[in-house]
N, C-alpha and C positions, 0 to 999 in steps of 0.2 A: 691129333692135330698137328699140322706142320709147322715147322720153324716160322715160317713167314706170317701164318695167322697169330702165332704167339707174339711177334714182334709187332703187328698190329695191335694186338689186345693190350699188350704192354703200352704201346704209344697213346691208346685211348684212354689209360688209367693216368698217364701222366698228363694228359690233355685235359683231364678232369680235375686233377688235384693241383698242379702248378699254378694255372689262372687262378682258381678259387683262394689259394694261399697268397698270391700277389694280391688279389682284390681286397682280401682280410686284412693284410698288412696296410693297404692304403687307405682304407677305412678307418683303422686304428689310429694313424697318424693324422689324419684328417679332421678338423674340427667339425666342418659343416656336414660331413657325410656324403651320402650321395650326391647331394647338390652340387657340391665343390668338385666331385669326378665328372659331373656332365658338362659343368662350366669349363674345366680343363680340356675335356675332349672338344667342345666346339670352339673356344677362344683360342688356342694354342694351334698355329696351321700344322705342325709335323704331327700332333697327337690327332688330328682332325683327319689328315690324310691317311693316316695308319687305320683309323674307324672306318672312312670310308672305302679303304681298299678291303677291309674286312668284310664289311657287310656286301660289297660286291661280290667278293669270293663265295661269301655264304648263299648268295641269291643264285650264283652260278652254280654251285653244288647242287642246290635244292632242284634246278632244272635237270642236271645231270641224274641225279638220283630218282627222279620221276620218269625221265625218259627210259632209263636203263631197267628200273622194275617193272615198267609197261613192257618190255622188250622179254626181259628175263623171267617175269612172273615171279620173282624173288621178293613176295609182298612183305617178309619180314623186314626189309631193308628200308621200308618206310617209316620205321620207329626212329631213324636216322635225323629225319627232318624236325620233329620236336625237339630232339636231343640236341642237336646243332643250334637251334634258336634259344633253347633255354640255358644250355652250357656254354656253346662255342664250337667255332670252327676246329679248334684243335683237339676236340674230343670226337666231333661229329665225323670227321673226314677220315681218320683211322678206325672208327667203329664202322663205317661204310665198307671201308677196304676188309676190314675182319669179317664183315658178314656177307659181302661180295664174293669173296674166296672160300666161301664154304660150299661144300657139295650139295646142289641142288637137285631134290628127286623128284 
């Protein structure tokens, strides 16, 4: 495995762990739980702009993954789409780059 693929894999692992820990910490300190987090995301303009940018970037990456998978016939890369929607863009993007840089036979 190349050094670049290892970097992508390491970034995917970080993209899985770091946001999950931050969300758990936020839930720990929030008395209302998930409802309070959703309220913060919607009512705070700065948070909302970050959420909107992330959603648009996720949709853009989904279109990119679908189009490249169709051309390259790298069907394994389609696993990135549910991984991105269920975990996040910080996990899905480096995972896709990891899968994209593997030798396709």
